[in-house]
N, C-alpha and C positions, 0 to 999 in steps of 0.2 A: 113694145113689150110692157106688161103691167108690172109695176114696182110695188114692193112691200114696204119701201121706205123712200123718202124723197131726197135723202142726203147721199150723194154719190161719193164712193170711195175711189172708184176707178172708172174712167171713161176712155174707151178705145174707139177711134173713128178712122175708117178708110185704111186700116193697117194692112200692109202687104210686105211680102218677102220673096225675093227672086234669087236663085242661084244660077249664075251663068245664063241668064235669060229664061230659065225654067221657073215656072210659078210654084211656090210652096204654099203660100196663102195669098189671097187678094181681096181687098175691100172688106176687111173684117170689122164689124162694129159690135161693141159690147159696152153695156152700162151696168155697173155693179154697185148697188147701194150698200150702205153699211148694214151689218147684221143679217146678211143673206148668204145662203149656201147655193151656189150656182154650178150646175153640171155642164161640162163640155163633153158633148157626145158625138161620136163618129168613128168610122172604121180607122184602122191604122193607115196612115197616109192621108187622112182627111184634113189635117192641118192643126190638130190639137197640140201636138208636141212643138210645132213651130211657134204657135202663139205663146206657149209657156216659155220657150227659150227667149222670146222677145220681152216677155214680162219679167224675166229673171236675169236679164243682162248677158245671156250666153251668146246672143247674136243681136245685131242692130237692124231696124226695119229699113226696107227699101222705099216705103211710102207710108203715109198716114201719121197719126199722132197718138201718143199715150198721155193721158192726163191723170195724174195721181194726186189725190187730195187737193184738187183744184189747181194743180200746177203741171204744166207740160214738161215731160221728162223724157230723156233717153238714157237708159241704164247702160253704162259702159262695161260693167262687169257684174258677176253674181254678187260680189261683195257690196257694190253700190246699191243693188236692189235690196239686199239684206239690211243695209243701214237705213234704207227708207221704209223698211217694215214689210217687205215681201219675201217670204221664205217658202221653198218647195220641198216636199218629200216625194222622192221618185220611187218607182218600182225597183230600179237597180240600186243595190246597196252601195254605200260609200264609206262604210265603217272600216277601221283598221283591225284586223282579226287579232293581232298580237297585243293590242291595248285593252284595258279594262272598259267596262261600260261607262264608268265615270270619266275616264280619260278621253273617250270618244265624244262624249257629250260636250266637253269643253275644249276639244282639240283646236289649237290655233288661237284661242282667246282665253287662256287660263287666267284666273284671278291671281293677283300678286300680293305678297306681303309688303310691309313697309320697307323691307330690305331688298325688294325686287325679285325675290324667289317665288316659285309657284306655291300658291296657298292651297295645298291639297285638302286641308280641313274644310275650307270654304267650298271647294269643288264637291266634296262628299256631302256636305250639309245641304247645299243647293240641289244636288242631284236627288237626294232622298226627299226633299220637299216637293220637287216636281213629280217624283214617283207617287208620293202620297196624294198630291192634288189630282193626279190623273188616274188614281186607283190602278196603277201598274206595279206589279211585284216582280222585279228582276234584281238580283244582287248587284249592287253598284261596283263591287270589287271583282266581279267575274270577268275573265277574259272573254272577249266577244266570240272567239273561235269555238267556244264551248256552248254557245247559245243555239237554239233552233232558229230556222229562218224566220218564223213568226215573231220570236222575241227580238231578233235583229231588226225587224221592221218597226217594232214598237220603240226600240232604242233610237232609230232614225227619227221617229215622231217626237220623242222627248228632246232630242238634239235640236229639232226645229223650234219646238215650243220654248226652249231656253232662250231663243232670240227675241221673244215677246213680239211676234209679228202682228201687224194689222190685217194682212192678207196671207192666209195659209193655203198653199196649193198642194193638194193631195193627188199626185199623178200616178194612178194605179197603185197607190200605197197599201190598199187592202187586198191585193191580188193573192198574197201568200197566206192570208189570215183565215182562221176559222171563225165560227159564229161568235164565240165568246170574245175574241180579240176585236172583231169588227164592232161589237157592241161597245167596247171600251173607247174606240175611236169615235163612235157616234156620240158618246157622252162628252168627249172633248169638244166635238163640233158644236153641240148644244151650248156648252159654256162659252165658246167663241161668239156665238150669235147673241147670247145674253149680254156679253160685254161690248156689243156693237161692232165686233170684228167680223170679217167675211172669209168665206172659203170658196175656192175654185176646186171642184171635185171631178176627177176623171176616173171612170170605172167602166168595165164592160159587163158588170153584173147589174142587171136591171133592178133587182130587188134592192140593192144599195142605193141606186139613183133615186128610187121612189121613197126610200127610208130617210135619206140624208138631205135631199135637195128641195129648195123652194122653187127655183127657176132653172131654165136650161137654154143652151144654144146648141143647135145641131149643125154639124159640118159635113160636107161631102166634096171630095176632090179639091180641097183647098178653098172652098167657098162656103159662105154662111148660108144655110138653107132656110132655117126658121128659128124662132125662139119663143118662149112663153112660160106660163106657169106649169109646173110639173103636174099639178092636180087636174089640168085640162087635157093631159095626154095619157095614152095607154102604151104598154110595151109594144104591142103590134104596130101602133101608129109610129112610134119612134123608129122601129126597125124599118118600116116602109120608107120613112124619110131618109134613113141612112143608106139603105141598100136597094130600095125598090122591090123588096121581096116581103112576103108574109112570114110571120114568125113560125108558122107551122112547117115551113120548109127548112128550118135550121138543122134538124136531125134527120138522117136517112131512115128508111124502113128497117125494122128489126127482124131478127131471125124468124120470129113467129109469123111475120108477114110475107116471107118468101114463098114462092110457089112450091107445092108438094114435092116435085121432082128434085129441086135443089135442096130442100130440107132433108130428103132421104139420104143424101150424101153424108150427113153428119150424124146418122143414127149409129154411133159407135160408142165404145167405152170412153171414159174421161181421159183427156190428154194429161191432166194433172189432178191428183187427188191428195188432199191433206186430211189426216185423221188424228184427233186428240193431241194437237201440237202445243207444247209448252216450251218457253224459252227463258233464258237467264234474265232477259229484259222485262219479263212479266206477262207475256202472252200465256193464256190459260185455256186449254181444251178448245183450240181453234179447229174448225172443220170447214173444208172448202173443196168443191169439185169444179173443174173447168173442162168443157167439152169443145172439140174442134168446131169452129164456125160461130162461136158465141162470144159476146162481150159481157163480162161479169164486173159489176161496179162494187167497190168497197166504200161504204159510207159510215157515218157516225160523227159525233162531236170531236173537235180537235183534241188530240192527245189520248184517244181511247184505243190505240193499238194499230191503227191502219198502216202507219209508216213502218212500225215494227214487223207487221206481217209481211209486207212487201220486201223488207230487208232480209227477213228470215228466208224467204223463198229465193233470194239472190245470194244466199250464203254469207250475209253480213251480221247475222245474229247467232248466238250459240243455242242450239236446240238441245233441250234436256230430256224431252219425252215426246212420243208420238211418231207418226210415220208419214213419209212423202213418197208418192209413186208417180212416175212419168210413163204414160202408155202402159200402165199395169205393172211396171217394174219398179221395185223398191230402190230408192236412191238416197244418198247422203249428201246434203248440201251444206258443207262445212266451210266453204269459201266461194267467192264469186266465180272462180275458174271452174269449180264443180258445177255450178248452175249453168254457166255458159256452155260447157260440154254437153249438158243435157238439153240444150236448146231453150233455156229459160233466160230471157234478156230483160234488162231494165232501162227505161228512159226516165232519169231522175227529175225531180221537181225543178232544181236549179240547173237548167241545161247548160248555162254558160260556164259554170265553174266545175260541174260534175259530169256533164255529158258531152262536152265539145272542147276542142282546142281552137278557141275563137281567133287566135292570131294566125292560124294556119288556113290553107285554102280548102275548098269543098272536097276535092279528091283526097287530100290528106286526112280529112275527117271521116270520110266514108270507108276507107280501106284498112285501117289499122287492125281491126278484129278479124279480117279475112285474108291476111297476107299469105296464109298457107294455100289458099285457092288460086292465087294469082302469082305465085312464085315457083321457080324451079330450083329447089334447094335454097341456097342463100341468095339467089339472084332473082330480082323482081322482074316479072314479065310485063314490060311497060304496055305492050299491046293489050294484054288481058286486063291490066289495070284500067286503061282508058275505056275499053269496052264495058267493063263492069260498072264503072262510075257513070258513064253516059246512059247505060240501061237503067240504073237506079234513079238518076235525075229525071228520066222520062217516065218511069213507073210511078214516081211519087209527085210528078208535076212540080219539081223544085224550080223556082224562078231565079235563075242565075244568068249572068252574062257569059260565063264560061266556068269550067271545072276548076280554074285557077283563081277564081274570085275568093277573097278573104272572107271567112265566115262571119266575122264581127260586123261586116257591112251589110249583112242580109237582114231581112225582117224576122221578127220572132217566129212567125209561122214557118218560114223556110228553114230557119235554124232547127225547129222542132222536127221537121221532115228529115233533115240530115241526121239528127240524133237517133231517129227511128231507122233510117235507111242503113246505117252501119251494121245494125243487127240483122236486117233482112239479108244482107250479103253473107251473113254468118250462118245461114240455114236455121233461123229461129223456129221454135215450135210454139212457145209461149211468149207473148209480148206484154210486159207490165209497164204501165205509165202512171206517174204521180203528177197530178194537176196538169194534164196534157195540153190544156188551152189557156194556161195562166198568162195574163197580159196580152192576149190575142184578140183581135177585133171580131165582130160577128161574122163577117164574110169569111175570114180565115178559119174561124171555128167550124163553119159549115164544111170547109175543105178538109180540115183535120178529122172531123166526125165522119165524113164520107169516106175518107181514106181508111180509117180504122174499120169501118163496116166492110169496105172492099177487101181488106186483108183478112178479116174474119171469114168472109165468103170464100176465100181461097183456102181455108182450112186451118188458119192460125187460131189459137186461143188467145183472147185478149183480156187482161185485167186492168181496170182503171180505178185509181183511188183519187177522188175529187171531193172538195168541199162545196162545189157549186151544185146546188140542188137541181136546177134545170138540166144540167149536163148529166147528172147521175140518173135522173128519170128518163131523159130523152135518148141516152146512148145505150143504156144497159138492157140486156135480155133478162138478167137476174141481178138482184142487188143483195149483197151480204152486209148486214149491219153489225157494227162492233160497239160494245159498251163495256167499260172497265176491262179492256184488253181481252174480251171474249167475243165469240160470235153469238149473237142473241136472236137473230132472225134472218130469214132468207125470203125475199120477195120476188115475184115474177109476174109477167103479163100485167093484167089490170090491177094487181095489188101494189104495183110500184107507184105509189102516190106520196105526195109530200107529207100528208098526215101520218101514214103508216111508217114512213122513214123516221119522222120525228118521234113518234111513239117509241119505236125501237131504240133510237139514239139516246132517249132519256131513260132507258132501262126496262121498257115493257117488252118482255120476251114473246117470240112467236110460238105457236102451238108445237111446231116441229121440234123446237129447241127445248121446250118444257118437258117433252117426253124422253129426252136423251138421258 
């Protein structure tokens, strides 16, 4: 591999990890110079997470060596890795919701006064300094439970930076962020490079890999496939290394590409129609229509009303003006139960805390919304339950050992399928998903995308809100763009391009909306 610096910060050679004789990774080699941003690329299960666990002291290697700053080491715990200057920011949040931003940043290592008490003034002062240095604006006294997921992820980053690491590991840390927040992290990464520090970067977003990284290692099935300079690779080539497939196969054919006989089935009125919607949270004159068989994407810059629109359609926002109709019939969606009864269902962004009971098993997660269908009065029909659960596992190709497997042990893709499946058992008409492939590898993205298209082809209407440009373009039959909490443009067919989406996202209205 070609280096941009001759001074090695980290050298991994022949690294392997086995669990009960089963290979997680084997013979991994990595040379990381100072001042480099290096991407770890591969599908879920390819070995990236295992390598990160070895580098951060969560597990110990079965074979091979780790040389850190010219000294062979074995990190016995995450704390020992942190003390040596290796800190990771993961996709999964570790913050305590009931504490403030400042308290979370210094949790477990609070500065002390001469009397031995916690020096809250020093905590506050240092937190604000870090915020200013990183150009992040989050109130340090705010309880974390009141923050958005994106802001929580930024607090995780600040918490890591407060350790002054020599190697920062960003493990899907940008997966919940919009373009503005991603750019903040990019600026932090640039400062790291300038200071001679290094970053290991994990992301399933190709755009970020090419924006952030100098070099990369590509993994497949626990093995090192290749490495090199990012500038020598293309997205298509990387995906071929990862999966053996061409990038054009990532998304399934759209509604417009269906044969005429199948398309004719969906020549009906809208399944969902929103006109002139205003909400207490600030949505203004939002208009949307959704037809059976299609996938409508909701796009725009972070914070311009996409989440509020989805929440309003699920009865989580107070609607002050406008109308909503389901199959031509006017409805009031003043609470989630109202939306559910109308067949409007939501798969939230944070599936683990808002969409699933991760400590329970697969069956217990699939059936809670459809107990009326599998019960006789107050008595659960166990046979009907088993049949319904097995049918849904088969329908969605959920990879589980059995219906009694605990959900937290499943991959992100299978968890997402379960979060979706519970609504399909409830006779959904409209399926709404926020960031449906967040933190999911390319192969599983293909599966989720194909599944959503299959469900649309069965007559469901699907709404997808995503910050990922490729997903918005590749999955949507139509794209609705929001700016300043208004719908400003609607794109379809060949007009769904990155340039048109960005123009609308920055406030350039489409002709159809100018005339309203």
